[in-house]
N, C-alpha and C positions, 0 to 999 in steps of 0.2 A: 884627286879631283872631287871637290865637295859640292853638294847640291842643296838647294832650298826648294821647298814645294809650297806654292801659294794656293790657298783654298778659301772658298766662301761658304761651302755647303757641306754635304754629307761625307765627302772624301772617299768615294769608291775608287777613284783613280789613284789617290794617295795610297790606299790599301794595296792596290796592285803594284805600285812602285815599291812599297815597303817589302812585299813578298819577293819581288825580283831582286832587290838589293840583298836581302837575306840569303837568297839562293845563288848569289854572286853572278846573276845574269846581267847586272849593271855594275861595272867596276867603280863604285863611288860610295860615299857615305852621305847620309842625309843629315846635314848639320842644323837645319832649322825648318820648322813648319810654320808658315805665316798665315794669319787670317785677318780679315777686316771685320769679322763678325764674332762677337763673344759666344754666340750660341751655335757656331758651326760645329757639327758633329766630327768634322775632320780633326779638330783639336783633341777631342776625346780619343779618337783612333791613335793620334800621334802620341799622346801621353801614355796610353796603354802599351804602345810599342817602345816606350822609354826614350822618345825623341824630344829634343828641345822645342818649345813652342813659343810663338809670339803673337799676341793679339794687339793690333794697333787700331784704335778707333779713329776713323777719319775726322769725326766731330771734335776731337781733342786738339786739332791743329788748325792754324789760322788760314792755311791754304793747301792746295794739292802739293805744291813745291815743298812746303814744310813737312808734310806727311811723308813724302818720298825721301827727303833728306834723313828723316829718322829711320826709315826703312833701309836706306843705304848704309847708315851707320851700323845697324844691327847685322846686315849681311857682311860687312867688313869685319866686325868683331868675330863673327862665326867663320870667317875665311871662306865664304861661299864664292864659287866660281860660276856655277851653272844654276839656272832657275827653271823649274817646271811649273807652268800655270795649269792647275788641275781644278777647274771650276771656279777660278778667281774672277769675280764679277766687277772688278774695277779696271778701267782702262788706264794703262800706264802711260805716262807722258813721253813725248819724243826724247826729252833729255834723259830720262831714265833708260829708255830703250837703247839710245846711243851709247850710254855708259856700259851696257852689257851686250853690245852689238854681236848678233848671231850666237849668243849664249843663253837665249831664252826660248823655250819651246812652249807651244800651246796645243791643246787638243780640242777639236771642234766637232760636234755631232751632225755634220753635213758634208757633202762633197763640194768644198770650196772650189771656185768662187760662188757657187750657189748657196743661198740662205746663210749669209753672214749674220753676226749679231747674237743677241741673247735668247732669241726665240726660234732657233733653227728647226727644232722638231715640230713645233706648232706650224711654222711656215711651210715646211715640206708637206705636212698633211693637208694644210689649207690649199696648197697649190695642186694637189691631186697627183703628185709624181708617183711613178711605179718603183723608183729606185732612189735611195738616198745613201748615206754612208758616213764615214769617219775620216777626218783629215788631221794629221799632225803637221804643224808648220812652225818654222822659225818666226819669231815676232819682229815686226818692223813698226814704223810709226803709225800705221793705219790700224783699222779694226778688222782682224781676220784677213789681212792682205799679204802676209809675209810668205816667203818662199816655202813651197810645200815639200815635205820630207817623205811622208807615207800617206796613202789613201787606200780605203777598202770600201766596196759597195755593200749595201744592205737592202734587201727587198722590202718594199712597203706592202703589207698584206691588206686585203680589202676591209677587214674588220679591225685594223689597227687603231688603237687610241694612242695618245701621247705616251702613256705609261708603258704600254706593251712594246711600242716601237723603241722607246728609250731603253728598255731593258735589253733588247737585242743589240742596240748600238753600244751599250755599256760593255757587253761581252767582247765586242770587237775592240773597243777602246782599251780594255785591260790587257789585250794582247799587243796592240800596236804601240802604245805609249812606252812601255818598258824597252821595246826594241829600238825605238827612235832615240830614247835617252841613252841607251848603250852606244849607239852610233855617235851621239853628241859628245859624251864624255871621253870616248876613245879618240876623238879628234878626226873622225872619219867623214864629217860633213863639210863640203866646200860649196860656197855660193859662187857660181860662175857667171858667165855671160847670160844676159837676160834674166838674171836672178834665179836661174835654175840650180837646184841643189844636186851636187854630184856626190856619190858615195864612193870614197876611195877605198882601195883594197886593204891597205895596211894602216894601222893607227899611227898617229904622230908620236914620235919619240921625243 
């Protein structure tokens, strides 16, 4: 069961996934690391780990559909079945999501449905909440609206800045994401009634 990891930034969650795969905590191989930014440090991490990388510049394509067609071709060549979004800042189209229905995971630095979108940490601090957290969810056609797989709370401290809160959120992310990916590639996630995710006891054979 092969995996692609999509990143746009520094790739700290990618690093956690690489460690988990090497320790055989996730029964898969990372076949491709994809970025939409040439300067993403995630690409450096991937190359140092000996992983195949792909940088696709959206500006090189006439449309989002053309960009995603090129992306799908690359995933098919690499025989990728599952996708982990790890700080990937592009919204995937409904057509792309449907092609990989319930095979794409995303991690988000908030307790969804609160604070969706790209500025979750800033929004939580601006709202003055005492508690935020991390959510891992399957990806649907909306923005951070897919069925939730795992969540964990994180306290917001009185003197927190975005940087200090994000550092504590990252520590939780790096634990939760590999666990959720293991469930995914083992075939243990089922989307049931009301789009609730059920964790089945035995992997699919």
